[in-house]
C-alpha positions in Angstrom: 113.1 64.5 154.4 110.6 65.3 156.9 111.8 65.3 160.1 110.2 66.5 163.4 112.1 67.8 166.5 110.2 67.4 169.7 111.5 69.6 172.7 111.7 68.3 176.0 110.8 70.3 179.3 114.4 71.6 179.1 113.8 72.8 175.3 116.6 70.9 173.7 115.8 68.3 171.3 115.4 64.5 171.5 117.7 63.0 170.2 120.2 64.2 167.2 119.6 62.9 163.5 120.7 59.4 162.7 123.1 57.7 160.6 120.7 56.8 158.1 118.9 60.9 158.3 122.7 61.8 157.9 123.4 59.6 155.1 120.2 60.3 152.9 121.1 64.3 153.5 124.3 63.5 151.9 123.2 62.2 149.0 120.9 64.4 148.4 123.7 67.1 148.6 125.7 64.6 146.2 123.4 64.3 144.0 122.2 68.2 143.6 125.7 68.7 142.9 125.9 66.1 140.0 123.1 68.0 138.5 124.9 71.5 138.8 127.8 69.7 136.8 125.9 68.5 134.1 124.2 71.9 133.5 127.4 73.2 133.7 128.7 71.2 130.9 125.3 71.6 129.2 126.1 75.2 129.2 130.0 75.2 127.9 128.9 72.6 125.1 126.3 74.9 123.8 128.8 78.1 124.1 131.6 76.4 122.1 129.1 75.7 119.4 128.2 79.0 119.4 132.0 80.5 119.1 132.3 77.9 115.9 129.1 78.4 114.3 129.3 82.5 114.7 132.7 83.3 113.3 131.7 82.3 109.9 128.3 83.8 110.3 129.8 87.1 111.5 131.7 86.6 107.7 128.9 86.6 106.3 126.9 89.0 107.4 130.1 91.6 106.6 131.2 90.4 103.2 127.1 90.0 101.9 124.5 91.8 104.3 127.0 94.9 104.3 127.8 96.0 100.8 123.5 95.1 100.7 123.1 97.6 102.7 125.0 100.3 101.3 123.7 99.7 98.0 119.9 100.3 99.4 121.1 103.7 101.2 122.4 104.9 98.1 118.9 103.6 96.5 117.4 105.4 98.6 119.2 109.2 98.9 118.8 108.9 94.6 115.2 108.0 94.8 113.8 110.2 97.8 113.7 113.4 95.9 111.9 112.0 92.9 108.9 110.8 95.2 108.9 113.4 97.1 108.8 115.7 94.1 106.1 113.5 92.3 103.7 112.7 95.3 104.1 116.5 96.0 102.8 117.3 92.5 100.1 114.6 91.9 96.8 116.1 90.8 94.5 114.4 93.5 94.5 115.1 97.1 94.5 111.4 98.1 95.5 110.7 101.3 95.9 113.8 102.6 92.3 115.1 102.3 91.2 111.8 103.3 93.6 112.0 106.5 92.5 115.5 107.5 89.1 114.5 107.2 89.2 111.6 109.7 91.4 114.0 111.8 88.6 116.8 112.1 85.6 114.1 112.9 88.2 112.7 115.7 88.0 116.1 116.9 84.6 116.8 117.3 83.8 113.4 118.7 86.2 114.3 121.2 84.7 117.4 121.9 81.8 116.2 122.3 82.9 114.0 124.8 83.2 116.7 127.0 81.0 116.6 130.2 78.6 119.7 129.2 78.0 118.4 126.1 77.0 115.3 127.9 74.6 116.7 129.9 73.1 118.7 127.0 72.7 115.9 125.0 70.7 114.0 127.7 68.8 116.9 128.6 67.6 117.3 125.1 66.4 113.6 125.0 64.0 114.4 128.3 63.7 117.7 128.9 62.1 117.6 132.5 65.7 116.4 133.7 66.2 119.3 135.3 63.5 119.7 137.4 64.1 118.1 141.3 61.9 115.2 142.2 59.3 116.5 144.6 60.8 115.4 147.7 64.3 117.2 147.5 62.1 120.7 146.9 62.6 122.9 149.2 59.4 124.9 150.2 
């Protein structure tokens, strides 16, 4: 609904909204109220359905998943010492030496990115770079 209000020289609107405009606005408000009521009914239905489904799922979780978690925790506590001893007494370095090597290489790469290293590398490629251009030299 787009209405333009034109003002007279006195500053007041020309005429009040007509009966049709009032009726249109009231119909629009009634439609919005019905839409909100329908949305509320949809949400209420979803909540009711959730309340009907969730308690059986909660009972299932307590009776099935709970004991499985307890069994998994007991298995983890029992097997952890065996796995630790087996890992630390293995004859080969395995992943630890590879990790240490990669960590050293990453550290060297970070040091090579230091500004003084980048400048030195650029000068080694172009040794004449440290000289100033002839127009900047002072006499």
